[in-house]
N, C-alpha and C positions, 0 to 999 in steps of 0.2 A: 431931760436928756434921754435918748434912746440908746440902749446897748445892744449891739448885734453880737451874739455869742456864737462863734464859729463852731461848726461840727462837720467833720471830725477835728478834734484837738487833743492835746495831752497824750497820755501814755499810749504807746504802740504795743504790739504783741511781744516784741523782743524785750522792751523795758518791763512790761508786766511779768514776763517769764523770769527775768533776772532778779527783780525785786522779790517775787514769790520764792525764788530759789534761795535767796539769802534769808528770808524769813523762815523758811522751812529748815534750812541748815542750822539756824539758831535754835529752833524748837528741838531738833534732833541731837545736836552736838553741844548746845550751850553757846553763850555769846563770845567765847574766846576763839573767834574766827578772824582770819586775815583776808583782805580783799586786795588783789593786785590792781592798783589804780582805783578811781572812783567807780562804784558799781554802775552808775549812770552819771552823766554830767548834769547833776542838779544838786544845788546846795541844801535845799530842804531835805531831800532824800538822804544825802550823805550825813547831814547833821543828826537826823533821826536815828540812823543806825549807829553812829558814833556814840550817842547817848546810851545805847543799849550795850555798848562794850566792844563793838566791832572795830577793828583797826585797819585803816586803809594805808597801803604802803606803795612806794614807787620803786623799791629795790628788794629783791628777794633776800638779801642778807639781813633785812629787818624781820624776817619770819623765822622763828625757832625751828630747828630740825623736827620733823614729824608732826608739825602743826597742820590744822586745816587751812587751806588756801582756796579762795574762790576767785576764778578769773572773771573779769567784768564783762559787761555786754559788748564791749568794743573789740574783744578778742586779744590774743597775744601771739607772739612769734614762736616758732619751733624752739628757738634758743631758750626762751623762758620755760617752756615745757620741759626741755632737757635739764635745765638747772633745777627745776622743781623736783624732778625724779632723783637727781643726785643728792638733794637735801631731804629725800624721803618725805616730802610733803604730801599730805592727803588732799588732793585737788578735786575741786568741783568746777565744771566748766559751764559758766552761765553766758557764754558767747551767743549773741543773737544768731540764729540760723541763717539769716540773710548776709551777715558778715562772714560766716563760715563758707557760704556759697562763693564769695569773692576769693577767699583763701584757696578753695579747691580749684577754682578757675586759674589762679596764679600757678598752682602746681601743675595742672593739666597743660596749660600753654607752654610752660617751661619745659616739661618733659617732651613736648612735641617740637621743640627747637625754636620757639618764638622768642624774640626780645619783647619785653613787656613795657608798656607805658601806663602808669597809674595816674589818673586824674584825681587830685585830692589836695588837702591842706597839710603842709609840712608840719610835723610835730604832733598832729592829732593822734590819739591812742590807736584808732582804727588803722590809720595809714602806717604807723610804726609796725603794728602786728602783721599787716598784709605784706609789707615790703620785706619783713623777716622771712617770708616763705622762699624768697629767691633774691637775697640782697645784692648779688652781683649781676642780676638780670633785669632789674626793674628801674626804670627812670621815672621820677615824679615830675608832673607838670601841674600847674594851677591856672594858667592863663594861655590864651592863644599865642602870646609873645614867647612863653616858655616853649611852646611847640616849635616855633621858628628857630630856637637855639639847639634843638636836638641834633645829634651828630649822624643820624641814620640817612640812608639813601633809598632809591627806588627798588633796589634788589634785596633789601633787608626783609627778613621774615618777622613781621610786627603784629602785635595784638594790643588792645587797650582794655583796661578795667577802670572802674570808678569807685570812689568812696561812696558809701550808701547814703550819706546825709547831705549831699551837695544840693545846691539850687539846680533845678532841672534846666533852666535857661542858661545858667552859668556853665554847666557841664556841656550842654549842646553847642555852645559857642566854641569850646575847646575841641569837641568831637568833630565839628565841621572843619576846623582848621587842620586837625589830624588827617581827615579824609582828603582835604585839598592837597596837602603836602605829601601824603603817603596813601595813594589810592588802593594800594595792596593791603592795607591794614585790616586786621580781622577784629570783629567785635564779639562780646560774650553772647552766648545763645539767647540769654534773656537779660534785660536791662538790670544793672547793678543797683541803681538808686532805689531805695526801698519804697514799698507801697505807701507807708505812713508819711514819709517825707514828701512824696509826690502829692498825696491827698491834702495834707495840711497847707502846702504851697498853693494848690488849686483853690482851696477855700479862701485864702488871703487874697489871691489874685481876683477872685470873683467878688469878694465882699468889700475890700478896701476902698474901691472907688465910691462906695456909698457912705463912707465914714469921714469924719473930720479929724479924728485921732485914732491911732491903732496902738493897742497894748498887747505885747507878747509876753506871756508868762514863761520864764525859763532863765537859766543861768548864763553868765557871759561866756563860759567855756563850752556851751552847748552849740555845736555846729549847726544842727537843724533849726534851732531857735534863732540863731543869728541870721540864717537865710530868710526866715519869715519876716523879721524886721526889715531886712534889705529889700524884700519884695514890696513891702508897704512904702518904703522910701522911694522906690523906683516909680511908683504911680503918683508921687508927689504928696504923700501924706506924712505928717509928723508921726514917728513911731518910737516906742520906748520898750526896751527889753528889761524886764524887772523880775526879781525873785519872788516878790510878794507885795501885799498891800502896804507894808511899811515904807515902800519906796515911792508911793504915789505922791505927786505934787499938784496942788490945786491949780497952779498957773498953767499946767498942761491943757486944762480943759476950758480956759477962758474963751467964751463964745462957741464952744463945741456943742452941737446939738445931737450928733451921732458918734458913738465910740464903738470900734470893733475890738472885741476881746478874743484872743486865741491863746494857745499854749503849745510849746514845743513838745516833741515826742517823749521827753524825759521829765516833764513837769507834771506833778500830781494835781488831781482835781481840787484838792483842799485849798491850794493857793489860788486857784481860779475863783472858788466860792468866796474866799476872803476878800478878793478884789471886788467882786460883784456886790458883796455886802457893803463895802465902803462907798462904792459909786451910788448905791441906793440911799445910803445914809447921808452922804454929803450933797448929792445933786438931785435926789428924788428920782433916780433913774428907773426906767422900765426896761426889762430884759426880754428879748425874743431870741430863741434859738434858730439859727439859720443852717439847715442841713444841706450840704453840698453832695455828700457821698456817704453811704453806709459802709462800715467795716465789720467783718466777722472773722478775723484771723486770730488764731490761737496757737501757741507753741507749747509742746509738752515740756515738763521739767527734764533736765539732763539725766542720762542713765546713771551717773554716779550717785545722784540724789535719790533716784528711784530705788537703787540698791540699798541705800541707807534706810529708806522708808520700809522696805521689805524686811530688813534685819530687825528694825525696831518693832515691827508688827508681830514677830515670832514670840 
């Protein structure tokens, strides 16, 4: 068996920043820290921090007054920030800067009088946070058919935004329909789908045709990981989204000579290595890294954490 190991894969700059942020917060403040929603959508990462004592919550009433609260990489709505202030919570904002960019675009377009159309998946943490910036002014669409149901006309002042973790091809189909129906619609100055999502999808699109089976490391609630699996299926390959080596099934590889392994932007490299070790042990696999694009993006820690670091250093 030959294993094609996709590069880039795994952690993006936003996920790296959020995880480093939580690790540093634990170092400075102790493990009695709360996180609003999962820090990133990955079971391995969440379980690791839970074992250290971190508590992940879905409602702010679960957080004691005055406690430390970290906002996840997916961002939160202004309503959550307001409620946090009312509860005197000591907040640390680990929102990915690329998600913050979409929030700022929502505010800017709303202030300029545009009605907003957000392309994204209903119920996703990022979508909930973005829509919270202008809840009365944003319509959510997921498919071209959703676009057909919008109540706007040719004279409406419209702009669109996208969730950062969408499939590029999926988003483009919706954007094309928006532009067909609303030629006047305005787009963001720069594409919202993040560089890491795009790069990982590009790698799967380039490499999947060479493989018999595709393995995507990532959790079921990870939007960008789901998109990688879907891309492999679109080119006719059996694809499996798994959290780790314990989910591997020998029958998946019956007759398979080449396996593509990749990982979503919130999946740690340790789970990739465990899967590779299993493929080598079970099937005598040889591994070759296939680099499609280099990444050199880094985001600094949030200002609240840098302030805590400065205080601790005195």
